Z-matrix of the N, CA and C atoms (Angstrom, degrees):
N
C 1 1.442
C 2 1.531 1 109.13
N 3 1.305 2 116.16 1 130.39
C 4 1.460 3 121.43 2 -179.60
C 5 1.525 4 110.43 3 -78.44
N 6 1.296 5 115.18 4 145.97
C 7 1.465 6 121.02 5 176.85
C 8 1.523 7 107.97 6 -83.53
N 9 1.318 8 116.61 7 131.02
C 10 1.468 9 121.39 8 177.09
C 11 1.516 10 109.22 9 -102.38
N 12 1.310 11 114.29 10 131.44
C 13 1.459 12 119.99 11 176.13
C 14 1.520 13 107.44 12 -92.09
N 15 1.304 14 116.41 13 131.45
C 16 1.462 15 120.68 14 179.53
C 17 1.525 16 109.26 15 -59.67
N 18 1.339 17 117.21 16 137.45
C 19 1.469 18 120.68 17 -178.58
C 20 1.526 19 114.35 18 -53.76
N 21 1.310 20 117.77 19 -26.83
C 22 1.471 21 119.57 20 -178.77
C 23 1.532 22 111.89 21 -67.61
N 24 1.328 23 117.20 22 -16.22
C 25 1.463 24 120.68 23 177.59
C 26 1.524 25 112.14 24 -85.47
N 27 1.316 26 116.94 25 -6.14
C 28 1.459 27 121.41 26 179.71
C 29 1.525 28 109.01 27 -81.46
N 30 1.311 29 116.34 28 109.08
C 31 1.461 30 122.22 29 -177.97
C 32 1.518 31 108.57 30 -103.87
N 33 1.323 32 116.45 31 131.06
C 34 1.465 33 120.02 32 177.22
C 35 1.533 34 108.01 33 -62.14
N 36 1.325 35 117.42 34 130.54
C 37 1.469 36 119.08 35 -177.92
C 38 1.524 37 112.73 36 -60.17
N 39 1.325 38 117.45 37 -28.39
C 40 1.462 39 120.00 38 178.12
C 41 1.514 40 112.17 39 -63.77
N 42 1.329 41 116.60 40 -40.46
C 43 1.467 42 120.32 41 177.61
C 44 1.522 43 110.69 42 -61.29
N 45 1.320 44 115.27 43 -44.58
C 46 1.466 45 120.73 44 -179.85
C 47 1.524 46 110.83 45 -65.76
N 48 1.327 47 116.22 46 -46.37
C 49 1.466 48 120.17 47 179.45
C 50 1.524 49 111.29 48 -59.72
N 51 1.320 50 115.86 49 -41.02
C 52 1.467 51 120.70 50 -178.79
C 53 1.526 52 111.38 51 -60.22
N 54 1.336 53 115.79 52 -51.93
C 55 1.469 54 118.78 53 -174.35
C 56 1.525 55 113.51 54 -80.77
N 57 1.316 56 116.65 55 -42.81
C 58 1.468 57 119.96 56 -172.16
C 59 1.526 58 114.46 57 -88.36
N 60 1.314 59 117.51 58 -21.00
C 61 1.462 60 119.75 59 -176.37
C 62 1.531 61 111.35 60 -116.94
N 63 1.316 62 116.58 61 -62.63
C 64 1.471 63 120.37 62 -172.64
C 65 1.529 64 111.65 63 -65.87
N 66 1.325 65 117.12 64 -56.25
C 67 1.466 66 119.87 65 -179.74
C 68 1.526 67 111.43 66 -65.88
N 69 1.316 68 116.86 67 -37.09
C 70 1.469 69 120.78 68 -179.95
C 71 1.531 70 111.56 69 -61.79
N 72 1.326 71 116.64 70 -29.01
C 73 1.461 72 120.68 71 179.05
C 74 1.533 73 112.17 72 -96.68
N 75 1.328 74 116.98 73 1.83
C 76 1.455 75 120.79 74 177.23
C 77 1.520 76 114.28 75 67.09
N 78 1.331 77 115.79 76 31.94
C 79 1.459 78 120.63 77 -178.57
C 80 1.525 79 109.54 78 -97.11
N 81 1.324 80 117.11 79 134.81
C 82 1.464 81 120.66 80 178.25
C 83 1.531 82 109.63 81 -83.96
N 84 1.311 83 115.28 82 159.90
C 85 1.467 84 120.23 83 177.61
C 86 1.524 85 110.16 84 -62.27
N 87 1.315 86 117.42 85 -39.66
C 88 1.469 87 120.78 86 178.68
C 89 1.525 88 111.43 87 -61.81
N 90 1.337 89 116.73 88 -45.69
C 91 1.462 90 120.49 89 179.34
C 92 1.524 91 111.36 90 -65.23
N 93 1.330 92 115.94 91 -38.73
C 94 1.461 93 120.62 92 179.10
C 95 1.529 94 110.51 93 -64.92
N 96 1.321 95 116.71 94 -45.76
C 97 1.467 96 120.95 95 179.20
C 98 1.525 97 110.74 96 -60.27
N 99 1.311 98 116.34 97 -42.66
C 100 1.465 99 120.48 98 179.83
C 101 1.528 100 110.73 99 -65.08
N 102 1.321 101 117.17 100 -45.37
C 103 1.467 102 121.01 101 -179.95
C 104 1.524 103 111.68 102 -63.66
N 105 1.334 104 116.92 103 -35.06
C 106 1.468 105 121.81 104 -178.16
C 107 1.530 106 112.66 105 -85.16
N 108 1.322 107 117.37 106 -14.57
C 109 1.458 108 120.54 107 -178.05
C 110 1.517 109 112.68 108 71.29
N 111 1.336 110 115.67 109 34.62
C 112 1.466 111 121.38 110 178.96
C 113 1.526 112 108.76 111 -129.47
N 114 1.327 113 116.47 112 172.43
C 115 1.461 114 119.58 113 -179.40
C 116 1.533 115 111.09 114 -75.78
N 117 1.317 116 114.62 115 153.47
C 118 1.460 117 120.99 116 175.69
C 119 1.522 118 109.76 117 -60.00
N 120 1.330 119 116.06 118 -38.14
C 121 1.466 120 121.26 119 -178.95
C 122 1.536 121 111.65 120 -62.10
N 123 1.332 122 117.46 121 -40.29
C 124 1.465 123 119.10 122 -179.38
C 125 1.530 124 111.08 123 -66.89
N 126 1.314 125 117.37 124 -39.15
C 127 1.471 126 120.72 125 177.28
C 128 1.522 127 109.94 126 -66.96
N 129 1.317 128 116.77 127 -45.42
C 130 1.460 129 121.05 128 -179.52
C 131 1.526 130 111.15 129 -61.27
N 132 1.323 131 117.26 130 -43.38
C 133 1.468 132 120.65 131 179.11
C 134 1.517 133 111.50 132 -61.47
N 135 1.320 134 116.87 133 -42.14
C 136 1.466 135 120.72 134 178.40
C 137 1.525 136 110.85 135 -64.94
N 138 1.319 137 117.05 136 -52.36
C 139 1.465 138 121.08 137 -174.71
C 140 1.519 139 113.17 138 -66.77
N 141 1.325 140 117.31 139 -21.83
C 142 1.458 141 120.59 140 178.30
C 143 1.525 142 112.60 141 -100.11
N 144 1.335 143 116.57 142 11.64
C 145 1.457 144 121.43 143 173.26
C 146 1.513 145 115.29 144 75.33
N 147 1.319 146 117.87 145 17.16
C 148 1.466 147 120.69 146 179.97
C 149 1.526 148 112.68 147 -95.65
N 150 1.329 149 116.87 148 -10.81
C 151 1.464 150 121.45 149 179.44
C 152 1.524 151 108.61 150 -135.54
N 153 1.314 152 115.07 151 149.56
C 154 1.464 153 120.99 152 178.15
C 155 1.530 154 109.80 153 -77.91
N 156 1.307 155 114.72 154 154.84
C 157 1.458 156 121.72 155 175.49
C 158 1.523 157 109.16 156 -79.32
N 159 1.316 158 117.15 157 124.57
C 160 1.465 159 121.18 158 176.52
C 161 1.527 160 109.16 159 -89.96
N 162 1.316 161 115.23 160 163.12
C 163 1.467 162 119.99 161 177.97
C 164 1.532 163 110.34 162 -62.70
N 165 1.323 164 117.28 163 -39.84
C 166 1.467 165 120.64 164 178.24
C 167 1.523 166 111.31 165 -60.75
N 168 1.321 167 116.01 166 -43.86
C 169 1.466 168 119.92 167 -179.51
C 170 1.532 169 110.35 168 -67.59
N 171 1.328 170 117.06 169 -37.53
C 172 1.465 171 120.40 170 177.48
C 173 1.527 172 110.30 171 -60.73
N 174 1.317 173 116.71 172 -39.82
C 175 1.470 174 120.42 173 178.52
C 176 1.524 175 110.40 174 -67.57
N 177 1.322 176 116.94 175 -37.14
C 178 1.466 177 119.53 176 176.95
C 179 1.539 178 110.38 177 -60.90
N 180 1.340 179 116.55 178 -44.27
C 181 1.467 180 119.46 179 177.69
C 182 1.525 181 111.51 180 -64.18
N 183 1.305 182 116.70 181 -36.81
C 184 1.467 183 120.34 182 177.43
C 185 1.526 184 110.53 183 -61.19
N 186 1.320 185 116.28 184 -47.04
C 187 1.467 186 120.32 185 -179.51
C 188 1.528 187 112.15 186 -65.79
N 189 1.318 188 116.76 187 -38.66
C 190 1.468 189 120.83 188 -175.67
C 191 1.523 190 113.45 189 -79.61
N 192 1.351 191 116.69 190 -37.24
C 193 1.462 192 119.24 191 -171.36
C 194 1.527 193 114.56 192 -123.90
N 195 1.334 194 117.63 193 -8.71
C 196 1.461 195 120.13 194 177.64
C 197 1.515 196 115.67 195 86.82
N 198 1.325 197 117.98 196 -1.07
C 199 1.468 198 120.70 197 178.10
C 200 1.532 199 107.41 198 -78.84
N 201 1.322 200 116.90 199 130.85
C 202 1.463 201 121.31 200 -174.18
C 203 1.528 202 112.49 201 -63.40
N 204 1.324 203 116.02 202 132.24
C 205 1.459 204 121.85 203 178.70
C 206 1.525 205 110.52 204 -60.31
N 207 1.323 206 117.42 205 -36.85
C 208 1.463 207 121.25 206 179.98
C 209 1.527 208 111.24 207 -62.23
N 210 1.310 209 116.42 208 -39.28
C 211 1.466 210 121.05 209 178.19
C 212 1.523 211 110.16 210 -64.07
N 213 1.314 212 116.20 211 -44.56
C 214 1.465 213 120.71 212 -179.95
C 215 1.524 214 111.14 213 -64.88
N 216 1.326 215 117.17 214 -39.16
C 217 1.464 216 119.92 215 179.77
C 218 1.527 217 111.04 216 -69.53
N 219 1.335 218 117.99 217 -33.39
C 220 1.474 219 120.51 218 174.51
C 221 1.524 220 110.00 219 -65.63
N 222 1.327 221 117.19 220 -38.04
C 223 1.465 222 120.47 221 176.29
C 224 1.518 223 110.55 222 -61.41
N 225 1.338 224 116.95 223 -42.51
C 226 1.458 225 120.83 224 179.90
C 227 1.522 226 110.72 225 -65.14
N 228 1.334 227 117.14 226 -43.37
C 229 1.470 228 120.55 227 179.57
C 230 1.521 229 110.89 228 -64.10
N 231 1.329 230 117.17 229 -41.85
C 232 1.462 231 121.57 230 178.81
C 233 1.531 232 110.45 231 -63.37
N 234 1.327 233 116.21 232 -40.54
C 235 1.461 234 120.84 233 178.35
C 236 1.532 235 110.57 234 -64.42
N 237 1.337 236 116.42 235 -47.58
C 238 1.464 237 120.77 236 -179.84
C 239 1.523 238 111.38 237 -60.03
N 240 1.327 239 116.89 238 -44.36
C 241 1.459 240 120.32 239 179.85
C 242 1.528 241 111.18 240 -66.96
N 243 1.318 242 116.77 241 -39.20
C 244 1.468 243 120.26 242 177.47
C 245 1.515 244 111.60 243 -60.97
N 246 1.335 245 116.38 244 -41.96
C 247 1.462 246 120.23 245 177.84
C 248 1.529 247 110.95 246 -65.75
N 249 1.314 248 117.31 247 -40.01
C 250 1.467 249 121.14 248 178.57
C 251 1.524 250 110.80 249 -66.12
N 252 1.324 251 117.49 250 -38.16
C 253 1.466 252 121.47 251 179.82
C 254 1.527 253 111.42 252 -63.11
N 255 1.323 254 117.54 253 -28.26
C 256 1.459 255 120.46 254 178.94
C 257 1.526 256 111.58 255 -61.86
N 258 1.325 257 116.80 256 -23.72
C 259 1.467 258 122.30 257 -177.92
C 260 1.529 259 112.03 258 -116.35
N 261 1.298 260 116.18 259 16.41
C 262 1.458 261 121.66 260 -177.31
C 263 1.525 262 112.53 261 -58.36
N 264 1.320 263 116.85 262 -37.92
C 265 1.461 264 121.22 263 -177.85
C 266 1.533 265 112.00 264 -65.29
N 267 1.313 266 117.16 265 -20.71
C 268 1.463 267 121.40 266 -179.65
C 269 1.534 268 112.97 267 -80.39
N 270 1.322 269 117.06 268 -10.53
C 271 1.467 270 120.91 269 -177.42
C 272 1.523 271 110.55 270 -83.31
N 273 1.303 272 115.10 271 131.40
C 274 1.467 273 120.75 272 177.97
C 275 1.531 274 107.76 273 -108.66
N 276 1.323 275 115.74 274 99.38
C 277 1.462 276 120.93 275 -177.06
C 278 1.531 277 107.66 276 -133.06
N 279 1.310 278 115.53 277 131.06
C 280 1.466 279 118.44 278 176.73
C 281 1.512 280 109.32 279 -96.77
N 282 1.297 281 115.91 280 147.94
C 283 1.461 282 122.20 281 -179.16
C 284 1.520 283 110.48 282 -69.70
N 285 1.306 284 116.35 283 142.25
C 286 1.458 285 122.44 284 177.09
C 287 1.521 286 111.99 285 -109.45
N 288 1.316 287 116.36 286 9.01
C 289 1.460 288 121.37 287 -178.99
C 290 1.523 289 109.41 288 -108.85
N 291 1.291 290 115.58 289 135.98
C 292 1.469 291 119.63 290 176.24
C 293 1.516 292 109.39 291 -80.47
N 294 1.312 293 114.74 292 139.71
C 295 1.469 294 119.52 293 -179.50
C 296 1.498 295 110.09 294 -91.89
C-alpha cells in the first residue's frame, strides 16, 4: 500500500524558493531575472505561486544557488499531485482491471 501525503503538505516550489533561497540570499526579483535571462514577470509569477516551475527554471536555480533541479522538480510534482488529489472525488473513472 502506497503512503499518501495529505495535500496540505504540498508546498509550491516558488513559495519555498522565495523564502528559503531568494530572500535568504538578499536577491531582488529584478537581479534574479537579469541573472537568469528571463523576464521579471516570469520570476515573479513563479515565486508568488502563480506559475509552475519548469525544468529549465529549476536548472537555472541549480546553477545560481546550488539547489538540485531534481529536488525542485519533485517539489513541483508533489504540489501538482496534491492539488489534483483535492478534486479526486470529482473524477468519474471506471476500473479497467478485473478483480
